[in-house]
BAFI-39227 format. One record per residue: residue in one letter; x, y, z of N, C-alpha, C in turn; residue number from 1; chain. Coordinates in Angstrom, 2 decimals, padded with zeros to 5 digits, always signed. Last residue first. Example, Ala and Ser with C-alpha at 12.3 -4.5 7.8 and 13.67 -1.06 7.14 Angstrom:
BEGIN
+------+---------+---------+---------+---------+---------+---------+---------+---------+---------+-----+-------+
! rest !    n.xx !    n.yy !    n.zz !   ca.xx !   ca.yy !   ca.zz !    c.xx !    c.yy !    c.zz !  nr ! kette !
+------+---------+---------+---------+---------+---------+---------+---------+---------+---------+-----+-------+
!    s ! +012.85 ! -002.25 ! +007.08 ! +013.67 ! -001.06 ! +007.14 ! +012.90 ! +000.03 ! +007.87 !   2 !     A !
!    a ! +013.19 ! -005.69 ! +007.80 ! +012.30 ! -004.50 ! +007.80 ! +013.20 ! -003.30 ! +007.80 !   1 !     A !
+------+---------+---------+---------+---------+---------+---------+---------+---------+---------+-----+-------+
This chain:
BEGIN
+------+---------+---------+---------+---------+---------+---------+---------+---------+---------+-----+-------+
! rest !    n.xx !    n.yy !    n.zz !   ca.xx !   ca.yy !   ca.zz !    c.xx !    c.yy !    c.zz !  nr ! kette !
+------+---------+---------+---------+---------+---------+---------+---------+---------+---------+-----+-------+
!    g ! -013.92 ! +021.46 ! +002.98 ! -014.37 ! +022.58 ! +002.16 ! -013.58 ! +022.89 ! +001.02 !  40 !     A !
!    w ! -013.60 ! +020.63 ! +006.38 ! -013.94 ! +020.21 ! +005.04 ! -014.32 ! +021.44 ! +004.23 !  39 !     A !
!    m ! -011.08 ! +020.37 ! +008.74 ! -012.11 ! +021.26 ! +008.18 ! -012.33 ! +020.82 ! +006.74 !  38 !     A !
!    i ! -010.24 ! +018.35 ! +011.43 ! -010.26 ! +018.46 ! +009.97 ! -011.41 ! +019.37 ! +009.56 !  37 !     A !
!    r ! -010.27 ! +017.67 ! +014.05 ! -009.33 ! +018.72 ! +013.64 ! -009.26 ! +018.90 ! +012.14 !  36 !     A !
!    n ! -011.84 ! +015.49 ! +014.59 ! -012.29 ! +016.79 ! +015.06 ! -011.39 ! +017.94 ! +014.69 !  35 !     A !
!    i ! -010.40 ! +013.27 ! +013.72 ! -011.54 ! +013.73 ! +012.92 ! -012.03 ! +015.12 ! +013.33 !  34 !     A !
!    g ! -006.84 ! +013.46 ! +013.86 ! -008.14 ! +013.22 ! +014.50 ! -009.25 ! +013.87 ! +013.71 !  33 !     A !
!    y ! -004.27 ! +013.52 ! +012.79 ! -004.81 ! +014.72 ! +013.45 ! -006.11 ! +014.50 ! +014.19 !  32 !     A !
!    s ! -003.54 ! +010.92 ! +011.85 ! -002.53 ! +011.85 ! +012.37 ! -003.11 ! +012.98 ! +013.22 !  31 !     A !
!    t ! -005.91 ! +009.72 ! +010.97 ! -005.05 ! +009.05 ! +011.94 ! -004.09 ! +010.02 ! +012.61 !  30 !     A !
!    i ! -006.72 ! +011.62 ! +009.08 ! -007.56 ! +011.32 ! +010.24 ! -006.74 ! +010.66 ! +011.35 !  29 !     A !
!    v ! -004.61 ! +011.40 ! +007.25 ! -004.86 ! +012.68 ! +007.91 ! -005.69 ! +012.47 ! +009.16 !  28 !     A !
!    q ! -004.94 ! +008.73 ! +006.41 ! -003.70 ! +009.13 ! +007.12 ! -003.88 ! +010.46 ! +007.86 !  27 !     A !
!    s ! -007.42 ! +008.94 ! +005.13 ! -007.23 ! +008.02 ! +006.25 ! -006.01 ! +008.41 ! +007.09 !  26 !     A !
!    l ! -006.77 ! +010.70 ! +003.06 ! -007.72 ! +011.10 ! +004.10 ! -007.58 ! +010.21 ! +005.34 !  25 !     A !
!    l ! -005.06 ! +009.00 ! +001.60 ! -004.55 ! +010.26 ! +002.17 ! -005.47 ! +010.74 ! +003.30 !  24 !     A !
!    p ! -006.78 ! +006.96 ! +000.79 ! -005.66 ! +006.65 ! +001.70 ! -005.07 ! +007.91 ! +002.34 !  23 !     A !
!    a ! -008.60 ! +008.50 ! -000.87 ! -009.03 ! +007.88 ! +000.39 ! -007.87 ! +007.52 ! +001.30 !  22 !     A !
!    t ! -007.98 ! +009.37 ! -003.37 ! -007.48 ! +010.18 ! -002.26 ! -007.88 ! +009.60 ! -000.89 !  21 !     A !
!    d ! -009.26 ! +007.83 ! -005.21 ! -007.83 ! +007.56 ! -005.00 ! -007.22 ! +008.42 ! -003.91 !  20 !     A !
!    e ! -011.84 ! +008.84 ! -005.44 ! -011.60 ! +007.70 ! -004.56 ! -010.13 ! +007.40 ! -004.32 !  19 !     A !
!    y ! -013.26 ! +011.10 ! -006.43 ! -011.82 ! +011.15 ! -006.10 ! -011.42 ! +010.04 ! -005.12 !  18 !     A !
!    p ! -015.92 ! +010.73 ! -007.35 ! -015.66 ! +011.26 ! -006.01 ! -014.22 ! +011.15 ! -005.53 !  17 !     A !
!    f ! -014.53 ! +012.68 ! -009.90 ! -015.35 ! +012.66 ! -008.69 ! -015.95 ! +011.29 ! -008.51 !  16 !     A !
!    s ! -011.76 ! +010.93 ! -011.52 ! -012.82 ! +011.92 ! -011.44 ! -013.60 ! +011.76 ! -010.12 !  15 !     A !
!    s ! -008.28 ! +010.60 ! -010.56 ! -009.55 ! +010.08 ! -011.04 ! -010.61 ! +011.17 ! -010.89 !  14 !     A !
!    r ! -006.14 ! +011.64 ! -009.40 ! -005.95 ! +011.20 ! -010.77 ! -007.22 ! +010.60 ! -011.36 !  13 !     A !
!    s ! -006.08 ! +014.50 ! -007.24 ! -006.65 ! +013.20 ! -007.66 ! -006.34 ! +012.91 ! -009.12 !  12 !     A !
!    i ! -005.33 ! +017.02 ! -006.66 ! -004.35 ! +015.96 ! -006.39 ! -004.82 ! +014.58 ! -006.86 !  11 !     A !
!    r ! -007.44 ! +018.66 ! -007.40 ! -006.09 ! +019.05 ! -007.75 ! -005.05 ! +017.93 ! -007.57 !  10 !     A !
!    f ! -009.70 ! +017.65 ! -006.29 ! -009.56 ! +017.51 ! -007.72 ! -008.15 ! +017.86 ! -008.19 !   9 !     A !
!    l ! -009.70 ! +018.47 ! -003.66 ! -009.20 ! +017.12 ! -003.96 ! -008.99 ! +016.91 ! -005.46 !   8 !     A !
!    a ! -010.15 ! +020.83 ! -002.21 ! -009.56 ! +020.87 ! -003.55 ! -008.98 ! +019.52 ! -003.96 !   7 !     A !
!    s ! -009.45 ! +020.02 ! +001.28 ! -010.28 ! +020.51 ! +000.17 ! -009.50 ! +020.44 ! -001.14 !   6 !     A !
!    y ! -009.11 ! +020.15 ! +004.48 ! -009.10 ! +019.08 ! +003.49 ! -010.03 ! +019.49 ! +002.35 !   5 !     A !
!    k ! -007.17 ! +021.74 ! +006.74 ! -008.24 ! +021.97 ! +005.79 ! -008.11 ! +020.94 ! +004.67 !   4 !     A !
!    v ! -006.49 ! +021.01 ! +010.07 ! -006.16 ! +020.70 ! +008.69 ! -007.36 ! +020.99 ! +007.83 !   3 !     A !
!    y ! -005.14 ! +022.61 ! +013.00 ! -006.26 ! +022.11 ! +012.20 ! -005.78 ! +021.88 ! +010.78 !   2 !     A !
!    v ! -003.80 ! +022.74 ! +016.20 ! -003.52 ! +022.59 ! +014.79 ! -004.76 ! +022.00 ! +014.12 !   1 !     A !
+------+---------+---------+---------+---------+---------+---------+---------+---------+---------+-----+-------+
């Protein structure tokens, strides 16, 4: 299983660099591991 982590502007309530999505990224890394995340 892989996770694509992209289009952060769609879920963020702040402008770039979308810092309010950091907790979500942290949870994704914890759940799937850094080697199973595709950036883009």
